[in-house]
N, C-alpha and C positions, 0 to 999 in steps of 0.2 A: 213459253210457247203455249198458246191456246189449243187445246184439244176440241175438235169439231164434232166427234161422234155424239149423236143424241141432240144435237142443236137443230133448231127449226128455223128456216129462213123466214123472213117477214115478207118476201116477195121473190118470185121467181121470173127471170126474163128470158124468153128464148129468142135467140137470133139466127141468122141464116147458118153461121158457122160455129156458134158456142151458145152455151146456157150460163146465166149469171145468177147466183143465189145470193140475195141481199139480207144482210142482217142489220137491224136498227133503222132501216129505211126502205124505200122503193126508189127505182130509177127515175120516177116522176118527181119525189119528194127530196132528192138530194139537195137541190137548189133551195129548198125552203128551210133546211135545217139551220139552227143558229150558229154563230161563230163558236169555234171550238169544239162543235159537235163531232162525235166519233161514229163510224159506221164501217161495216166489213163486207168484203164480197168474196165469193168463192167463183173462180172461173173455170168452166170446163176446159178441156184441151182444145188449143187452137193453134194452127201453123205448127211451128217446132216446140211450143210450150205445152207442158202437161197440166194437170190439175193445179191450181194455185190459189192460196189464201192471201188476201192483201187486207190490211187495216189502215183506214184513212182517217185523217182528222182536218177539219177546216182550219185555216189560219184565223187569229183573233179578229182580223180585219174582214175576214171571209172574202178574200181576193184570190184565193187558191187553197189547193189541199196539199198536204205532205204525207207521206207514207210512214206509218208507225211501225209496221211489221209486214214482210213479205216473205212467203216460204212455199215451197212445194208440199202438196199434201202427202201424208204417210199413207202406205197401202190400205190399211184398214179404213181410212178416211175417204179415200178413193172408191172403195166398195160401198161405203154408206152413201155417198152422193150419186153413184150410179144407180143405187136402189131408189133414191128420190127421183132421179130422171125417169126411171122405168115407171115408178107410181104416177109420176105427173103426167105421163103420156096416156095414162087411162083416165084422168080427171076429165069430167065433162063440162067443167068451168063452174061447178057449185062448190068445190072444196076450197077453203082457204089454204094459203100456202103453208101455214103452220101444221095443217092436217095432212098434208101430201106424204 
């Protein structure tokens, strides 16, 4: 299991009902990744699901994705990502995602 404390996202995407933290790509670049490429996303709570980590990999033929790992975040990881959310709300658009 991969620990997420101290990791910095390569991109953050705010949606109306959730925030997504991308590692190894951004939402716009997922389709540009090569076959067999791996990337990870942390999802903020949505509907009945809490904070979640999901690791993905493209198939060799790049016709779809499969999930390598999926798990709920540990309490200390939730606190860490909640801090990132709070800091990102203060951002004026000049800070890289890794600096948030």
